[in-house]
Structures are given as C-alpha cells and as structure tokens.
C-alpha positions as CSV (number, residue, x, y, z in Angstrom):
1,K,119.8,135.4,83.0
2,K,118.5,138.9,84.5
3,F,119.8,140.5,81.9
4,L,117.8,138.5,79.4
5,K,115.0,138.6,81.6
6,K,114.7,142.2,81.8
7,L,115.3,142.4,78.0
8,G,112.2,139.9,78.0
9,L,114.3,137.2,76.0
10,V,113.9,134.5,78.4
11,H,111.8,132.7,76.7
12,L,113.0,133.2,73.4
13,V,116.1,131.6,74.6
14,K,113.9,128.6,76.1
15,I,112.9,127.8,73.1
16,I,116.3,128.3,70.9
17,F,118.1,126.1,73.3
18,S,115.4,123.8,73.0
19,F,115.6,123.4,69.0
20,M,119.1,123.2,69.2
21,H,119.2,120.2,71.3
22,Y,115.9,118.1,70.8
23,G,114.9,119.4,67.1
24,L,111.2,119.2,66.2
25,K,110.9,115.8,68.4
26,N,107.6,115.6,70.3
27,E,108.9,113.3,72.5
28,I,112.0,111.7,73.8
29,S,113.1,108.6,75.3
30,L,115.4,108.6,78.3
31,K,118.1,106.1,77.8
32,N,119.4,106.5,81.3
33,L,116.1,105.9,83.1
34,Y,115.1,102.7,81.7
35,D,114.2,104.1,78.1
36,I,110.6,105.8,79.9
37,K,109.0,108.1,77.2
38,M,108.5,111.8,77.8
39,S,106.5,113.9,75.5
40,F,106.5,117.4,74.5
41,K,102.6,118.2,73.9
42,Y,101.7,119.9,76.9
43,D,105.4,121.8,77.3
44,H,104.5,124.9,76.0
45,T,106.5,127.6,78.0
46,Y,109.6,125.0,77.1
47,E,110.0,124.9,81.1
48,F,110.7,121.1,80.8
49,R,112.9,120.8,78.0
50,A,115.0,123.8,78.6
51,N,115.3,123.6,82.4
52,Y,114.9,119.8,83.7
53,L,115.6,117.6,80.7
54,P,119.3,118.4,80.3
55,N,119.8,117.7,84.0
56,I,117.5,114.5,83.6
57,L,119.6,113.2,80.4
58,D,123.0,113.8,82.1
59,N,122.0,112.5,85.7
60,T,122.5,115.4,88.0
61,F,118.2,115.8,88.0
62,E,117.6,115.2,91.9
63,P,119.9,111.6,91.7
64,Q,119.8,110.8,95.4
65,T,116.0,110.5,94.9
66,I,116.5,108.5,92.0
67,K,118.7,106.3,93.8
68,L,116.6,106.2,96.9
69,L,113.1,104.9,94.1
70,K,115.4,102.6,92.3
71,N,116.7,100.7,95.5
72,V,113.4,100.9,97.6
73,I,110.7,100.0,95.0
74,K,110.0,96.6,94.0
75,K,107.6,94.7,91.8
76,N,103.9,94.8,92.9
77,D,104.6,98.0,95.4
78,T,102.1,100.9,95.5
79,I,103.7,104.4,95.8
80,I,101.9,107.8,96.2
81,D,103.7,111.1,94.6
82,C,102.4,114.3,95.9
83,G,103.0,117.3,93.7
84,S,104.2,115.3,90.9
85,N,105.1,118.0,88.4
86,F,105.9,116.2,85.4
87,G,105.8,112.9,86.8
88,L,109.0,111.5,86.3
89,F,109.3,110.1,89.8
90,S,105.6,108.8,89.3
91,L,106.6,106.8,86.1
92,L,109.8,105.9,87.1
93,A,107.9,104.3,90.1
94,C,104.9,102.7,87.7
95,Y,108.1,101.2,85.9
96,L,109.8,99.6,88.5
97,S,106.3,98.7,90.5
98,G,105.9,96.7,87.2
99,S,102.3,96.2,86.2
100,D,100.6,95.1,89.1
101,G,102.0,98.1,91.2
102,K,100.2,101.1,91.5
103,G,101.3,104.9,91.3
104,Y,98.9,107.8,92.6
105,A,100.3,111.1,91.4
106,F,98.4,114.4,92.7
107,D,99.1,117.7,91.4
108,A,97.1,121.1,91.6
109,S,98.2,121.7,87.9
110,K,95.9,121.0,85.3
111,E,98.1,121.6,82.4
112,T,100.9,119.1,84.6
113,C,98.4,116.4,85.0
114,D,97.6,116.3,81.4
115,S,101.1,116.2,80.5
116,L,101.9,113.2,82.8
117,N,98.6,111.4,81.7
118,E,100.2,111.7,78.2
119,N,103.8,110.4,79.4
120,K,101.1,107.7,81.1
121,R,99.2,106.6,77.6
122,L,103.0,106.8,75.6
123,N,104.2,104.4,78.3
124,R,101.3,102.5,78.8
125,F,101.4,102.6,82.5
126,S,98.1,101.4,83.0
127,N,98.4,101.3,86.9
128,L,99.3,105.1,86.8
129,N,96.0,107.4,88.4
130,V,96.6,111.0,88.0
131,N,94.7,113.1,90.0
132,H,94.1,116.7,89.5
133,Y,93.7,117.8,93.3
134,A,95.4,120.5,95.6
135,L,96.2,118.3,98.7
136,S,95.0,119.4,101.9
137,D,93.8,118.3,105.2
138,K,90.4,119.4,104.0
139,S,88.5,118.2,101.0
140,M,86.5,119.6,98.3
141,Q,87.4,123.0,99.1
142,E,88.2,125.1,95.9
143,V,91.5,127.0,95.9
144,E,93.4,129.4,93.4
145,F,96.5,128.0,91.9
146,Y,99.1,129.8,90.9
147,G,101.7,128.7,88.0
148,G,101.1,126.2,85.4
149,S,103.7,123.5,83.9
150,G,107.1,124.4,85.6
151,G,105.5,123.7,89.3
152,G,103.3,126.6,91.2
153,T,101.4,127.4,94.7
154,I,98.4,128.0,96.3
155,I,99.9,130.2,99.0
156,K,98.9,134.1,97.8
157,D,102.1,136.1,98.3
158,N,104.7,133.3,97.7
159,P,107.9,135.1,96.9
160,L,108.8,132.1,94.7
161,Y,105.9,132.3,92.3
162,N,104.0,135.5,90.6
163,T,100.7,135.2,92.3
164,Q,99.2,138.5,91.4
165,N,96.8,136.7,89.2
166,F,95.9,133.5,90.0
167,S,95.8,130.6,86.8
168,Q,93.1,128.5,87.5
169,K,90.9,126.9,90.7
170,V,91.2,123.5,91.7
171,N,89.6,121.6,94.7
172,T,91.5,120.1,97.3
173,I,90.9,116.4,98.8
174,S,92.7,114.9,101.6
175,L,94.7,111.6,101.4
176,D,92.6,110.3,104.3
177,D,89.3,111.2,102.2
178,F,90.9,110.2,98.6
179,F,92.0,106.4,99.9
180,A,89.0,106.0,102.0
181,D,87.2,103.2,99.9
182,K,90.1,102.2,98.2
183,K,92.1,99.2,99.1
184,I,95.9,99.8,98.9
185,Q,98.1,96.9,99.2
186,N,102.2,97.2,99.1
187,L,102.1,101.1,100.0
188,K,106.1,101.6,100.1
189,L,107.0,104.9,99.5
190,I,104.9,108.7,99.7
191,K,106.6,111.3,98.0
192,I,106.0,114.9,99.0
193,D,107.0,118.0,97.2
194,V,104.7,120.2,97.4
C-alpha cells in the first residue's frame, strides 16, 4: 500500500478492486445481515466498497459488535449510535428493533449522514433518525471536521487523519440537549465510536 501511495495509485486500485468485485451496481444487499441494503451513491472515494464491504460480506467486520447487537437488541428497543459512519450498526439495530423500535444516529460528516439517509430510504427504516452533529459536552459550537466518508476527526493534528485542511464545519450537540424534549422509551444501547 505504501508503494502504491507513493505512486499516487491507491485511489485507482480501490476503483479497480471495487469494479472487479461489485461491477456497476448502485447498491448491494447484505445476505449475511438480514438482506440490509447498502447504497454506493455517496461512496465517491470507494472507501466503503474497498475497505469495509469485503469484511462485512465475509463476517470479519467487527464480529463481536454485530454479535452483541444481535443478542441484545429486541423488538421495540431504542438505540443511540454515536459516530455512526456509514451506518451498518444503526441499520442493523433498526432491523432488529422493528418498526416500533427507534434508532438515533450521529455523525460529524455530512457525506456520511447523506449516505446513511440513503440507506435508511432503501431499507424503509422510518424508525431511524440521522443527525449531522459532532457530539460534545457543549451544544451549538461550530467546529472544524477533518475527514470524509471513511471517518474523520474534529481534533486538530490527530495523527490518524490529514488535518492540514479541514473539509467542513459542523455544529456540536450534547446528548442531554438533543434528548431534552424527547420521550425516549426502551433505551437498550448507546454505541460510541468517536
């Protein structure tokens, strides 16, 4: 990968890999996860198709987390997904909790929230509430978000991300403020990956 990166070919290899495996499909149905549908519409960098999807399909993508969700979430449960990224866990939780359950997903990336909203639409999960916020202990502060559809950070000089140029501004919100006027019932799980 370092060699390809040096030559500037990583993105090209991702595109070739994606087309070899998934062709020109716009979406895929995850047969191993209750036929949940995932869209490629917002996967402009091929990050999801090249880096996540192969592991999801062969059951090696966070298998402990998926097993936990399957064992813990029941019909009518409510889940909160902090740092939802492309939303696999939010979608799985909404499927498991059924139409009377509720899911709340939060992510600082607008592109990721757009992708999750598309997946929500494809799966007809009206019980999923997608929120474009950076979670914090203080609400309504504007922060810089560094990253895109494959993850990111609001921490300047985070060594895992290129933080030289921020990609977007995002407002913060605390969970206390967000849920202050909502009547949450059957809260079963809060997943935090931020």
